[in-house]
N, C-alpha and C positions, 0 to 999 in steps of 0.2 A: 282664115276665119278666126274671130275671137270667140271665146266662150262668154257666157253671161257673167260668170265670176270675174273674168279678166276685165270686162267692160265696167263692172261696178267699182274697180280699183281706180278708174279715172274720175277724179273729183272736179266736176265742172260746177262753177258757182256764178251767180249773178252779182255784179258789182257796179258801182257808179264811179265814173271818171271824175276826179276832183282837181286834178292838175295835169296840164299838158305843156311840155317844153320841146323846143327844137332839139334835135340830136345831130349836130353837124359832124361829129366824129364817126358816125355810122357809115359803113361802106355803101349801103343803099339808103335812099331817103327814108327817114323814120322820125317818129316822135318818142319822147320819154313820157310815159303815163304814170300817174299815181291813181290807184283805184281803191275805193272803200268797199270792203267785203263784209262790213258789219262787225259787231262786237266779238264774235267767236274767232274770226280770222284776222280782222283789222285791215290796215293799209298794206298794199303790195304795189311794187313798181314793175313796169314792163316796158319793153321796147316794141314798137309796132310800126311796120312798114305800110302805113295807111295814108301817106301824104298825097297820093294821087287823087283820092276821092274825098278826103275830109280835111277841113280847115280846123285849126286849133280851137277856135271859138265854138264851132258846132259840136265838138267832142265833149266840152265841159258839161257836166251833169247828165251825160248820156249813160244809160245802163248798157252793159255789155255782158258777154259770157266768156269766162276764162277757165283754164285748167289751173288749179292752185296747188296740186301736189306733185309737180315735177321738181327735180332738183334746181336750185338757183343756177343761172347761167351768166357768166361774165361776158359782157359785150363792150370791149374797150375798157373804159374806166367805169362803166355803168353795170350794175348788178340787176339782172332781170329776175323777178321772183314769181312770175306766173306767165302763162301763155294765153294771150287774147285770141279768141277764135273768130274766124271769118271765112267766107267762101273766096277762093282764089280763082279769078278769071284770067282772061288773056292779058299778057304783059304785066302780070302780078298785080292786077286791079283787084284789091281786096274789099269786100263788103262785110262789115261787122255783123256778127250774130247778136241779136238783141231781143229782149222779151217784147211782146206786143203791148203789154200794159206795165206800168210801173209796179215793181214788186219790192219786197224787203231785200236789202243787200245781204248777201251770204246764202240765199236760198240755193239749194242744190238742184242741178239738172239731172233728171233720171228717166 
């Protein structure tokens, strides 16, 4: 069990996907995403294994929720700077967590 104090350390923010690229070097099918988290945080990159459910075109301009205060993670030649959140179903079928309505980029989830 986490304490409330521990949970508050996880910084989840809303961002908008502004660029989506294939990631052929990844061990499992994935996209390279560039996400706009607003003026305070700026642009962050992430690798996401969401190719099973999402096409690149439908991801552009979609708002998502991501953890922005994890250490950067090297994935091949790519540096992931945040963790995009989603629910993981059977066979790694991931559904992205998104706000119901368009909100300001960078808003914190709490």
